[in-house]
DRENDO-1510 file (C-alpha; in Angstrom, 1 decimal, always signed):
<recs>
REC; n; res; u; v; w
REC; 1; MET; +34.5; +1.8; -58.8 .
REC; 2; GLY; +35.2; +5.3; -57.4 .
REC; 3; SER; +37.1; +8.1; -59.0 .
REC; 4; PRO; +38.5; +11.4; -57.8 .
REC; 5; ALA; +37.5; +12.8; -61.2 .
REC; 6; LEU; +33.9; +13.2; -60.0 .
REC; 7; PRO; +33.5; +15.3; -56.8 .
REC; 8; ASP; +30.5; +15.1; -54.5 .
REC; 9; GLY; +27.4; +16.8; -56.0 .
REC; 10; GLU; +28.4; +16.0; -59.6 .
REC; 11; GLN; +26.4; +13.6; -61.8 .
REC; 12; LEU; +28.6; +13.6; -64.9 .
REC; 13; ARG; +31.9; +14.8; -66.1 .
REC; 14; VAL; +33.2; +14.7; -69.7 .
REC; 15; LYS; +36.9; +15.1; -69.7 .
REC; 16; ASP; +39.0; +15.8; -72.8 .
REC; 17; LEU; +36.7; +13.8; -75.0 .
REC; 18; VAL; +37.9; +13.2; -78.6 .
REC; 19; VAL; +35.7; +11.6; -81.2 .
REC; 20; ARG; +36.7; +10.8; -84.8 .
REC; 21; PHE; +34.7; +9.6; -87.8 .
REC; 22; TYR; +36.6; +7.5; -90.4 .
REC; 23; THR; +35.0; +8.2; -93.7 .
REC; 24; TYR; +35.9; +7.9; -97.4 .
REC; 25; GLU; +36.5; +11.7; -97.5 .
REC; 26; GLY; +38.9; +11.5; -94.6 .
REC; 27; ILE; +38.9; +11.6; -90.8 .
REC; 28; VAL; +36.2; +13.9; -89.4 .
REC; 29; LYS; +37.4; +15.5; -86.2 .
REC; 30; ALA; +33.9; +15.7; -84.7 .
REC; 31; VAL; +34.7; +16.4; -81.1 .
REC; 32; GLU; +38.0; +17.8; -80.0 .
REC; 33; ARG; +39.0; +17.6; -76.3 .
REC; 34; ALA; +35.5; +18.5; -75.1 .
REC; 35; ASN; +35.0; +19.2; -71.3 .
REC; 36; LEU; +31.7; +19.3; -69.6 .
REC; 37; ARG; +30.3; +18.7; -66.1 .
REC; 38; LEU; +26.8; +18.3; -64.8 .
REC; 39; ARG; +25.7; +18.7; -61.2 .
REC; 40; ARG; +22.9; +16.6; -59.6 .
REC; 41; GLY; +19.5; +17.9; -60.4 .
REC; 42; GLU; +20.8; +20.5; -62.8 .
REC; 43; THR; +19.8; +21.3; -66.4 .
REC; 44; LEU; +22.8; +21.9; -68.6 .
REC; 45; GLY; +22.0; +23.4; -72.0 .
REC; 46; ILE; +24.3; +22.6; -74.9 .
REC; 47; VAL; +24.0; +25.1; -77.8 .
REC; 48; GLY; +25.7; +25.6; -81.1 .
REC; 49; GLU; +25.2; +25.5; -84.9 .
REC; 50; THR; +24.5; +22.3; -86.8 .
REC; 51; GLY; +27.7; +20.3; -87.0 .
REC; 52; SER; +29.1; +21.7; -83.7 .
REC; 53; GLY; +29.3; +18.2; -82.1 .
REC; 54; LYS; +26.4; +18.5; -79.7 .
REC; 55; SER; +24.6; +15.3; -80.6 .
REC; 56; VAL; +27.8; +13.3; -81.1 .
REC; 57; THR; +28.8; +14.3; -77.5 .
REC; 58; ALA; +25.4; +13.2; -76.2 .
REC; 59; PHE; +25.5; +9.8; -78.0 .
REC; 60; THR; +29.0; +9.2; -76.7 .
REC; 61; ILE; +27.9; +9.9; -73.1 .
REC; 62; MET; +25.6; +6.8; -73.6 .
REC; 63; ALA; +28.5; +4.9; -75.4 .
REC; 64; LEU; +26.4; +5.0; -78.6 .
REC; 65; THR; +28.7; +6.9; -80.8 .
REC; 66; PRO; +27.2; +6.3; -84.3 .
REC; 67; PRO; +29.4; +4.4; -86.8 .
REC; 68; PRO; +31.9; +5.0; -88.3 .
REC; 69; GLY; +32.7; +7.1; -85.2 .
REC; 70; ARG; +35.3; +6.1; -82.6 .
REC; 71; VAL; +36.2; +7.6; -79.2 .
REC; 72; GLU; +39.9; +8.3; -79.6 .
REC; 73; GLY; +40.5; +9.8; -76.2 .
REC; 74; GLY; +39.1; +11.2; -73.0 .
REC; 75; ASP; +36.7; +9.9; -70.3 .
REC; 76; VAL; +33.0; +10.1; -69.4 .
REC; 77; TYR; +32.6; +9.7; -65.6 .
REC; 78; PHE; +29.1; +9.0; -64.5 .
REC; 79; ARG; +27.7; +8.7; -61.0 .
REC; 80; ARG; +25.2; +5.8; -60.8 .
REC; 81; ALA; +22.0; +5.7; -58.8 .
REC; 82; ASP; +23.8; +3.7; -56.1 .
REC; 83; GLY; +26.5; +6.3; -55.8 .
REC; 84; GLY; +29.2; +4.3; -57.6 .
REC; 85; ILE; +31.2; +6.0; -60.3 .
REC; 86; VAL; +32.0; +4.5; -63.7 .
REC; 87; ASN; +33.8; +5.6; -66.8 .
REC; 88; VAL; +31.2; +5.0; -69.5 .
REC; 89; VAL; +33.7; +4.8; -72.4 .
REC; 90; LYS; +35.6; +2.0; -70.6 .
REC; 91; LEU; +32.6; -0.2; -69.8 .
REC; 92; ASP; +31.8; -3.5; -71.7 .
REC; 93; GLU; +28.5; -4.0; -73.5 .
REC; 94; THR; +27.0; -6.1; -70.6 .
REC; 95; GLU; +27.5; -3.2; -68.1 .
REC; 96; LEU; +26.3; -0.6; -70.6 .
REC; 97; LEU; +23.0; -2.5; -71.1 .
REC; 98; ARG; +22.4; -2.3; -67.4 .
REC; 99; ILE; +22.9; +1.4; -67.4 .
REC; 100; ARG; +21.3; +2.5; -70.7 .
REC; 101; GLY; +17.6; +3.1; -70.4 .
REC; 102; LYS; +17.7; +2.6; -66.6 .
REC; 103; GLU; +20.1; +5.2; -65.3 .
REC; 104; ILE; +20.9; +7.2; -68.5 .
REC; 105; SER; +18.0; +7.7; -71.0 .
REC; 106; MET; +17.7; +9.8; -74.1 .
REC; 107; ILE; +14.8; +11.6; -75.8 .
REC; 108; PHE; +15.6; +11.5; -79.5 .
REC; 109; GLN; +15.1; +14.3; -82.0 .
REC; 110; GLU; +12.7; +12.5; -84.4 .
REC; 111; PRO; +9.9; +10.5; -82.7 .
REC; 112; ASN; +9.2; +8.8; -86.1 .
REC; 113; ALA; +12.7; +7.4; -86.1 .
REC; 114; ALA; +12.7; +6.4; -82.4 .
REC; 115; LEU; +9.4; +4.5; -82.5 .
REC; 116; ASP; +9.0; +1.2; -84.4 .
REC; 117; PRO; +5.9; +1.5; -86.7 .
REC; 118; LEU; +5.2; -2.3; -86.4 .
REC; 119; TYR; +4.6; -2.4; -82.7 .
REC; 120; LYS; +1.9; -0.8; -80.5 .
REC; 121; VAL; +3.2; +2.0; -78.3 .
REC; 122; GLY; +2.3; +0.0; -75.2 .
REC; 123; ASP; +4.5; -2.8; -76.3 .
REC; 124; GLN; +7.4; -0.4; -76.9 .
REC; 125; ILE; +7.1; +1.1; -73.4 .
REC; 126; ALA; +6.7; -2.4; -71.9 .
REC; 127; GLU; +10.1; -3.4; -73.5 .
REC; 128; ALA; +11.9; -0.8; -71.4 .
REC; 129; ILE; +10.0; -1.7; -68.2 .
REC; 130; LEU; +10.5; -5.5; -68.6 .
REC; 131; ALA; +14.2; -5.0; -69.4 .
REC; 132; HIS; +15.0; -3.0; -66.3 .
REC; 133; ARG; +12.1; -3.3; -63.8 .
REC; 134; LEU; +11.0; -6.9; -64.2 .
REC; 135; PRO; +11.7; -7.8; -60.5 .
REC; 136; GLU; +9.5; -4.9; -59.4 .
REC; 137; MET; +6.7; -6.0; -61.8 .
REC; 138; LEU; +6.9; -9.6; -60.6 .
REC; 139; ASP; +6.6; -8.5; -57.0 .
REC; 140; LYS; +3.5; -6.4; -57.8 .
REC; 141; ALA; +1.9; -9.3; -59.7 .
REC; 142; SER; +2.9; -11.8; -56.9 .
REC; 143; LYS; +1.3; -9.5; -54.2 .
REC; 144; LEU; -2.0; -9.5; -56.2 .
REC; 145; LEU; -2.0; -13.2; -56.5 .
REC; 146; GLU; -1.1; -13.8; -52.9 .
REC; 147; ASP; -4.2; -11.8; -51.9 .
REC; 148; GLU; -6.3; -13.8; -54.4 .
REC; 149; VAL; -5.0; -17.1; -53.1 .
REC; 150; LYS; -5.7; -16.1; -49.5 .
REC; 151; ARG; -9.3; -15.3; -50.4 .
REC; 152; GLY; -9.5; -18.8; -52.0 .
REC; 153; ALA; -10.1; -17.3; -55.5 .
REC; 154; GLY; -8.3; -18.1; -58.7 .
REC; 155; GLY; -8.0; -21.8; -58.0 .
REC; 156; LEU; -5.1; -23.9; -59.3 .
REC; 157; GLY; -4.3; -21.4; -62.1 .
REC; 158; ALA; -3.6; -18.6; -59.5 .
REC; 159; ARG; -1.3; -20.9; -57.5 .
REC; 160; LEU; +0.6; -22.0; -60.6 .
REC; 161; GLU; +1.0; -18.3; -61.6 .
REC; 162; LEU; +2.2; -17.3; -58.2 .
REC; 163; TRP; +4.7; -20.2; -58.1 .
REC; 164; ALA; +6.0; -19.1; -61.6 .
REC; 165; TYR; +6.5; -15.5; -60.5 .
REC; 166; ARG; +8.4; -16.5; -57.4 .
REC; 167; LYS; +10.5; -18.8; -59.4 .
REC; 168; MET; +11.2; -16.1; -62.0 .
REC; 169; ARG; +12.2; -13.7; -59.2 .
REC; 170; LYS; +14.5; -16.2; -57.7 .
REC; 171; ASP; +15.8; -18.1; -60.7 .
REC; 172; PRO; +14.7; -16.8; -64.1 .
REC; 173; ARG; +16.7; -19.5; -65.9 .
REC; 174; SER; +14.9; -22.3; -64.1 .
REC; 175; ALA; +14.5; -25.5; -66.3 .
REC; 176; ALA; +11.0; -26.0; -64.9 .
REC; 177; LEU; +10.0; -22.5; -66.1 .
REC; 178; ARG; +11.5; -23.1; -69.5 .
REC; 179; LEU; +9.5; -26.3; -69.8 .
REC; 180; LEU; +6.2; -24.6; -68.7 .
REC; 181; LYS; +6.7; -21.8; -71.2 .
REC; 182; ARG; +6.9; -24.3; -74.1 .
REC; 183; ILE; +3.3; -25.2; -73.5 .
REC; 184; PRO; +1.2; -22.4; -75.1 .
REC; 185; ILE; -1.8; -22.6; -72.7 .
REC; 186; LEU; +0.4; -22.6; -69.6 .
REC; 187; ARG; +2.6; -19.8; -71.0 .
REC; 188; GLY; -0.5; -17.6; -71.5 .
REC; 189; LEU; -1.7; -18.4; -68.0 .
REC; 190; ILE; +1.7; -17.6; -66.4 .
REC; 191; ASP; +2.1; -14.3; -68.2 .
REC; 192; ARG; -1.5; -13.1; -67.7 .
REC; 193; ARG; -1.2; -11.2; -64.4 .
REC; 194; LEU; +2.3; -9.9; -65.3 .
REC; 195; ARG; +0.9; -8.4; -68.5 .
REC; 196; ARG; -1.9; -6.7; -66.6 .
REC; 197; VAL; +0.4; -5.2; -64.0 .
REC; 198; VAL; +2.8; -3.9; -66.7 .
REC; 199; ARG; -0.2; -2.5; -68.7 .
REC; 200; GLU; -1.4; -0.6; -65.6 .
REC; 201; GLU; +2.1; +0.8; -65.1 .
REC; 202; ILE; +2.1; +2.0; -68.7 .
REC; 203; VAL; -1.3; +3.6; -68.5 .
REC; 204; GLU; -0.2; +5.5; -65.4 .
REC; 205; LEU; +3.0; +6.6; -67.1 .
REC; 206; LEU; +1.0; +7.9; -70.1 .
REC; 207; ARG; -1.3; +9.7; -67.7 .
REC; 208; LEU; +1.8; +11.3; -66.3 .
REC; 209; MET; +2.7; +12.4; -69.8 .
REC; 210; GLU; -0.7; +14.2; -69.9 .
REC; 211; ILE; -1.9; +12.0; -72.8 .
REC; 212; PRO; -5.7; +12.0; -73.0 .
REC; 213; ASP; -7.4; +8.6; -73.0 .
REC; 214; PRO; -4.3; +6.6; -72.1 .
REC; 215; GLU; -6.3; +3.3; -72.1 .
REC; 216; ARG; -6.9; +3.8; -75.8 .
REC; 217; VAL; -3.4; +5.1; -76.7 .
REC; 218; VAL; -1.6; +2.2; -75.1 .
REC; 219; ASP; -3.0; +0.0; -77.9 .
REC; 220; ALA; -2.4; +2.5; -80.7 .
REC; 221; TYR; +0.4; +2.3; -83.4 .
REC; 222; PRO; +2.7; +5.3; -83.7 .
REC; 223; HIS; +1.2; +6.4; -87.1 .
REC; 224; GLU; -2.2; +6.8; -85.4 .
REC; 225; LEU; -0.8; +9.5; -83.2 .
REC; 226; SER; +0.2; +13.2; -83.8 .
REC; 227; GLY; +3.8; +14.3; -83.7 .
REC; 228; GLY; +3.4; +15.8; -80.3 .
REC; 229; MET; +1.8; +12.6; -79.0 .
REC; 230; GLN; +4.6; +10.5; -80.5 .
REC; 231; GLN; +7.1; +12.7; -78.7 .
REC; 232; ARG; +5.3; +12.2; -75.4 .
REC; 233; ILE; +5.5; +8.4; -76.0 .
REC; 234; VAL; +9.3; +8.8; -76.6 .
REC; 235; ILE; +9.5; +10.7; -73.3 .
REC; 236; ALA; +7.5; +8.0; -71.5 .
REC; 237; ILE; +10.0; +5.4; -72.7 .
REC; 238; ALA; +12.9; +7.5; -71.6 .
REC; 239; LEU; +11.4; +8.1; -68.1 .
REC; 240; ALA; +9.9; +4.6; -67.6 .
REC; 241; CYS; +12.8; +3.6; -65.3 .
REC; 242; SER; +13.3; +6.9; -63.5 .
REC; 243; PRO; +16.8; +7.6; -64.9 .
REC; 244; VAL; +19.2; +9.8; -63.0 .
REC; 245; LEU; +20.4; +11.4; -66.2 .
REC; 246; LEU; +18.2; +12.4; -69.1 .
REC; 247; LEU; +19.7; +13.5; -72.5 .
REC; 248; ALA; +17.3; +15.5; -74.7 .
REC; 249; ASP; +18.6; +15.8; -78.2 .
REC; 250; GLU; +16.6; +18.7; -79.8 .
REC; 251; PRO; +13.4; +16.9; -78.8 .
REC; 252; THR; +11.0; +19.6; -80.2 .
REC; 253; THR; +12.7; +20.3; -83.6 .
REC; 254; SER; +10.0; +18.5; -85.7 .
REC; 255; LEU; +7.0; +20.0; -83.8 .
REC; 256; ASP; +5.0; +23.2; -84.2 .
REC; 257; VAL; +5.7; +26.1; -81.8 .
REC; 258; THR; +2.7; +25.5; -79.6 .
REC; 259; VAL; +3.5; +21.8; -79.1 .
REC; 260; GLN; +7.2; +22.7; -78.6 .
REC; 261; ALA; +6.2; +24.8; -75.6 .
REC; 262; GLN; +4.1; +22.0; -74.1 .
REC; 263; ILE; +6.8; +19.4; -74.5 .
REC; 264; ILE; +9.5; +21.6; -73.0 .
REC; 265; ASP; +7.2; +22.4; -70.1 .
REC; 266; LEU; +6.4; +18.7; -69.6 .
REC; 267; ILE; +10.1; +17.7; -69.6 .
REC; 268; MET; +11.0; +20.3; -66.9 .
REC; 269; ARG; +8.0; +19.4; -64.7 .
REC; 270; LEU; +8.9; +15.7; -65.0 .
REC; 271; LYS; +12.5; +16.5; -64.2 .
REC; 272; LYS; +11.5; +18.0; -60.9 .
REC; 273; ARG; +9.2; +15.0; -60.2 .
REC; 274; PHE; +11.8; +12.4; -60.9 .
REC; 275; GLY; +14.8; +14.4; -59.6 .
REC; 276; THR; +16.6; +13.8; -62.9 .
REC; 277; SER; +19.7; +15.7; -64.1 .
REC; 278; VAL; +19.2; +16.9; -67.7 .
REC; 279; ILE; +21.4; +17.7; -70.6 .
REC; 280; TYR; +19.3; +19.6; -73.2 .
REC; 281; ILE; +20.7; +20.0; -76.7 .
REC; 282; THR; +19.4; +22.7; -79.0 .
REC; 283; HIS; +20.4; +25.5; -81.4 .
REC; 284; ASP; +17.6; +27.7; -80.0 .
REC; 285; MET; +18.9; +30.4; -77.5 .
REC; 286; GLY; +15.4; +31.1; -76.4 .
REC; 287; VAL; +14.9; +27.6; -75.2 .
REC; 288; ILE; +18.3; +27.7; -73.5 .
REC; 289; ALA; +17.3; +30.9; -71.6 .
REC; 290; GLU; +14.1; +29.3; -70.5 .
REC; 291; ILE; +15.2; +25.9; -69.2 .
REC; 292; SER; +18.9; +25.9; -68.4 .
REC; 293; ASP; +20.8; +26.4; -65.1 .
REC; 294; ARG; +24.1; +26.5; -67.0 .
REC; 295; VAL; +25.0; +26.6; -70.6 .
REC; 296; ALA; +27.9; +25.1; -72.7 .
REC; 297; VAL; +28.5; +26.7; -76.1 .
REC; 298; MET; +30.0; +24.3; -78.7 .
REC; 299; TYR; +31.6; +25.3; -82.0 .
REC; 300; ALA; +33.1; +22.9; -84.5 .
REC; 301; GLY; +33.7; +20.1; -81.9 .
REC; 302; ASN; +35.0; +22.4; -79.2 .
REC; 303; VAL; +33.4; +23.6; -76.0 .
REC; 304; VAL; +34.2; +27.4; -76.2 .
REC; 305; GLU; +32.3; +28.8; -73.2 .
REC; 306; VAL; +30.5; +27.5; -70.1 .
REC; 307; ALA; +28.6; +29.7; -67.7 .
REC; 308; PRO; +25.4; +30.0; -65.7 .
REC; 309; VAL; +22.6; +30.9; -68.0 .
REC; 310; LYS; +22.0; +34.5; -66.7 .
REC; 311; GLU; +25.7; +35.2; -66.7 .
REC; 312; LEU; +26.0; +34.0; -70.3 .
REC; 313; PHE; +23.2; +36.2; -71.6 .
REC; 314; LYS; +24.3; +39.2; -69.5 .
REC; 315; ASN; +28.1; +38.9; -70.1 .
REC; 316; PRO; +29.0; +36.6; -73.1 .
REC; 317; MET; +32.8; +36.5; -73.5 .
REC; 318; HIS; +33.7; +34.2; -76.4 .
REC; 319; PRO; +33.3; +36.0; -79.9 .
REC; 320; TYR; +31.1; +33.0; -81.1 .
REC; 321; THR; +28.7; +33.3; -78.1 .
REC; 322; LYS; +28.4; +37.0; -78.7 .
REC; 323; ALA; +27.7; +36.4; -82.4 .
REC; 324; LEU; +25.1; +33.8; -81.5 .
REC; 325; LEU; +23.3; +36.2; -79.2 .
REC; 326; GLU; +23.5; +39.0; -81.8 .
REC; 327; ALA; +22.0; +36.8; -84.4 .
REC; 328; ILE; +18.7; +36.4; -82.4 .
REC; 329; PRO; +16.0; +38.3; -84.3 .
REC; 330; ARG; +14.7; +41.4; -82.5 .
REC; 331; PRO; +11.8; +43.6; -83.4 .
REC; 332; GLY; +12.9; +46.9; -85.0 .
REC; 333; SER; +16.5; +45.7; -85.5 .
REC; 334; SER; +18.1; +44.4; -88.7 .
REC; 335; PHE; +19.0; +40.7; -88.7 .
REC; 336; LYS; +22.7; +40.2; -88.0 .
REC; 337; SER; +24.1; +36.8; -89.2 .
REC; 338; ILE; +27.5; +35.2; -88.4 .
REC; 339; PRO; +29.8; +35.6; -91.4 .
REC; 340; GLY; +31.2; +32.5; -93.0 .
REC; 341; THR; +30.2; +28.9; -92.4 .
REC; 342; VAL; +31.0; +26.1; -90.0 .
REC; 343; PRO; +34.3; +24.6; -91.1 .
REC; 344; ASN; +34.8; +21.2; -92.8 .
REC; 345; LEU; +35.9; +19.0; -89.9 .
REC; 346; VAL; +38.0; +16.8; -92.1 .
REC; 347; ASN; +40.3; +19.7; -92.5 .
REC; 348; PRO; +39.4; +22.1; -89.7 .
REC; 349; PRO; +41.2; +25.4; -89.3 .
REC; 350; SER; +44.5; +25.4; -87.3 .
REC; 351; GLY; +44.6; +27.0; -83.9 .
REC; 352; CYS; +41.3; +28.3; -82.8 .
REC; 353; ARG; +38.6; +26.8; -85.1 .
REC; 354; PHE; +36.5; +30.0; -85.0 .
REC; 355; HIS; +39.3; +32.3; -86.1 .
REC; 356; PRO; +38.3; +32.4; -89.8 .
REC; 357; ARG; +34.9; +33.9; -88.8 .
REC; 358; CYS; +36.1; +36.0; -85.8 .
REC; 359; SER; +36.3; +39.8; -86.0 .
REC; 360; TYR; +38.8; +39.7; -83.1 .
REC; 361; ALA; +41.2; +37.2; -84.6 .
REC; 362; LYS; +45.0; +37.8; -84.5 .
REC; 363; ASP; +47.8; +35.8; -86.1 .
REC; 364; VAL; +48.4; +33.9; -82.9 .
REC; 365; CYS; +44.8; +32.5; -83.1 .
REC; 366; LYS; +45.8; +30.6; -86.3 .
REC; 367; ARG; +48.6; +28.8; -84.4 .
REC; 368; VAL; +47.5; +28.2; -80.8 .
REC; 369; VAL; +44.5; +26.1; -79.6 .
REC; 370; PRO; +42.9; +27.9; -76.7 .
REC; 371; ARG; +41.8; +26.0; -73.6 .
REC; 372; LEU; +39.0; +26.7; -71.2 .
REC; 373; VAL; +40.1; +29.0; -68.5 .
REC; 374; LYS; +38.2; +30.5; -65.5 .
REC; 375; VAL; +37.3; +34.2; -66.0 .
REC; 376; SER; +34.9; +34.6; -63.2 .
REC; 377; GLU; +32.8; +32.5; -60.7 .
REC; 378; ASP; +31.7; +29.4; -62.6 .
REC; 379; HIS; +32.4; +31.1; -66.0 .
REC; 380; TYR; +34.9; +29.5; -68.4 .
REC; 381; VAL; +35.9; +30.6; -71.8 .
REC; 382; ALA; +38.3; +29.2; -74.5 .
REC; 383; CYS; +39.7; +32.3; -76.2 .
REC; 384; LEU; +43.1; +33.8; -76.4 .
REC; 385; LEU; +41.6; +37.2; -75.6 .
REC; 386; TYR; +41.3; +36.0; -72.0 .
REC; 387; GLY; +44.5; +33.9; -71.9 .
REC; 388; GLY; +44.2; +30.1; -72.0 .
REC; 389; GLY; +46.9; +29.7; -74.7 .
REC; 390; GLY; +48.0; +26.1; -75.4 .
REC; 391; ASP; +46.1; +22.9; -75.6 .
REC; 392; GLY; +47.3; +21.3; -72.3 .
REC; 393; GLU; +45.0; +19.2; -70.1 .
REC; 394; HIS; +42.3; +21.3; -68.5 .
REC; 395; THR; +38.8; +20.3; -67.3 .
REC; 396; GLY; +37.5; +23.9; -67.6 .
REC; 397; ASN; +34.8; +23.3; -65.0 .
REC; 398; ARG; +36.5; +23.0; -61.7 .
</recs>
């Protein structure tokens, strides 16, 4: 399904996205007409305070808006690996299961929450591989068995295993296969080579994650690993199927500074190796400066500024972006915080949501919702100081 909403060279476009959470306190207006775009092979940093809507936007890109959240409007256009374009928020669950984990993957903030403590890490990585790469694994196992059978090795067991893999490749719902798998001895025989091939794939993936002694780690439980090692396992799961889009939701928050640097460096090197487009979510402007090609600044559910990373740091235009950069601690300078707090999104401020904290605010800012407008090459800002009055349709990233 093609769409003119996603020009050549773009991997993703979020257009006028609206997300609401229906709670006992009221309706939380979590994301308000957010607009983003991501080019192929690019790293887009999304930055903002806690509660700005960064993570909700990322989860919605995967159609995993946490309950009681609902997408109330907008579109998320995604270019699949085969070049086809889909609107993620309009897909049914069957189609989404084909895309999630295979073409769009996510590195979660807390590895402890992302990993199941009851299963070995190898089994958890294997789940992703078998869900999306089973035909590839069957072909590898079949090739090994074909060579074995040609040499006259393996006997009847190897021939039965080879037949089973070919049958699984051609007709995974075969009645004969189902019958064989009901017999424990035969089930173990049939799965033996496949398990070995998948295990080798996992060990190679762990080696790629720069995990020492991957043959041991594949059989470890999450609690037996350090926080940095757990996060590398989460990254391995996310990259197991070579996705075209990787969402990283503050993946180093729970780690110490040294390990944070290692994980960030690993993600960026793997991005180049796999040719993946990355959306990196953080509140750390230092990380944004280091890894991003472009930056989107979010405040209270709104995208307020989008610019190339060097342009954003050199020439920030939105008052909130300026305040964020001024709040970065500097040796020999006093700490300058942003006055006020992030608003309650059940009853957000009228007009520009930043106006109660803005030193440039005028009366019109209380009434008019600014939209993203182009102020220079590839630089967009949503502030009435630069025009952009009214809340009409605008992608802000053309």
